[in-house]
Legacy VTK file of the C-alpha trace (Angstrom):
# vtk DataFile Version 3.0
C-alpha trace
ASCII
DATASET POLYDATA
POINTS 111 float
21.521 -1.522 -21.412
19.071 -1.478 -24.265
19.011 -3.941 -27.124
17.444 -7.154 -28.275
17.146 -10.531 -26.518
15.852 -13.920 -27.620
14.095 -16.444 -25.399
13.423 -20.118 -26.115
10.055 -21.730 -25.317
9.800 -22.204 -21.546
12.566 -19.713 -20.805
11.729 -17.182 -18.086
12.161 -13.472 -18.838
11.719 -12.557 -15.169
10.261 -14.025 -11.977
7.777 -12.649 -9.502
9.635 -10.936 -6.640
12.841 -10.198 -8.578
14.132 -6.612 -8.860
12.666 -4.708 -11.818
15.551 -3.628 -14.043
14.182 -3.763 -17.603
11.086 -3.184 -19.706
10.412 -5.511 -22.639
8.643 -4.886 -25.952
7.719 -8.122 -27.706
8.859 -8.086 -31.337
7.880 -11.687 -32.117
6.632 -14.683 -30.194
4.314 -15.022 -27.196
4.805 -14.634 -23.447
2.705 -16.082 -20.616
2.238 -13.992 -17.450
1.525 -15.786 -14.163
1.120 -14.565 -10.598
1.546 -17.024 -7.731
1.300 -19.785 -10.335
-2.042 -18.563 -11.724
-2.399 -17.605 -15.380
-2.929 -13.854 -15.810
-2.385 -13.082 -19.494
-0.766 -14.015 -22.773
1.088 -11.248 -24.590
2.319 -10.993 -28.164
4.039 -8.719 -30.670
3.728 -4.993 -29.973
2.948 -5.472 -26.277
5.048 -4.255 -23.335
5.784 -6.159 -20.158
7.765 -5.441 -17.023
6.973 -1.735 -17.054
5.124 -1.373 -13.757
7.954 -2.427 -11.448
10.498 -0.360 -13.351
8.355 2.762 -13.164
7.368 2.537 -9.496
10.620 0.847 -8.388
8.961 -2.268 -6.989
9.874 -5.924 -7.427
8.312 -7.888 -10.272
4.635 -8.506 -9.554
4.427 -11.569 -11.831
6.475 -14.127 -13.747
6.921 -13.903 -17.533
7.726 -17.042 -19.547
8.197 -17.453 -23.298
5.559 -19.745 -24.814
7.384 -19.986 -28.136
10.610 -18.570 -29.537
10.348 -14.915 -28.549
12.357 -11.845 -29.497
12.066 -8.718 -27.358
13.484 -5.223 -27.404
14.886 -4.401 -23.955
14.849 -0.946 -22.371
16.787 -0.638 -19.125
15.240 1.063 -16.094
17.648 4.008 -15.995
17.008 4.921 -19.632
13.238 4.857 -19.124
13.423 6.867 -15.894
15.708 9.453 -17.541
13.203 9.877 -20.385
10.402 10.346 -17.850
12.462 13.007 -16.027
13.126 14.828 -19.316
9.352 15.082 -19.829
7.928 15.613 -16.304
4.312 15.828 -17.446
4.572 12.540 -19.336
6.420 11.021 -16.366
3.630 12.097 -13.994
1.006 10.634 -16.331
2.852 7.311 -16.539
3.246 7.183 -12.736
-0.484 7.838 -12.308
-1.397 5.068 -14.747
0.889 2.586 -12.992
-0.644 3.483 -9.620
-4.123 2.863 -11.037
-3.015 -0.471 -12.497
-1.558 -1.534 -9.147
-4.823 -0.580 -7.416
-6.848 -2.558 -9.992
-4.532 -5.567 -9.567
-5.058 -5.431 -5.793
-8.834 -5.295 -6.173
-8.833 -8.250 -8.573
-6.663 -10.268 -6.217
-9.204 -9.657 -3.435
-12.090 -11.169 -5.453
LINES 1 112
111 0 1 2 3 4 5 6 7 8 9 10 11 12 13 14 15 16 17 18 19 20 21 22 23 24 25 26 27 28 29 30 31 32 33 34 35 36 37 38 39 40 41 42 43 44 45 46 47 48 49 50 51 52 53 54 55 56 57 58 59 60 61 62 63 64 65 66 67 68 69 70 71 72 73 74 75 76 77 78 79 80 81 82 83 84 85 86 87 88 89 90 91 92 93 94 95 96 97 98 99 100 101 102 103 104 105 106 107 108 109 110
């Protein structure tokens, strides 16, 4: 399902370890990303979150929590994967980028 969702301050969009079923595009508000309780990033309007797990079919690698009232556009996993299959070259590029991001995340975690 695609559409729009609203989150109140402190409300969790998704938790680390959960299945990855949706990608979010922040329309308004701010979202805090944490991994194992440690602050990773703060995201705002125009930024995507939740894409890595959807693309490579892995559980959520972090937790996302609304800092303030937040509105997001939601893209479900099947819709995104279908679009990537329709454009195999773009799909391959996206998969490569996600793999590189995962590798970079692993290296940072080892520091």
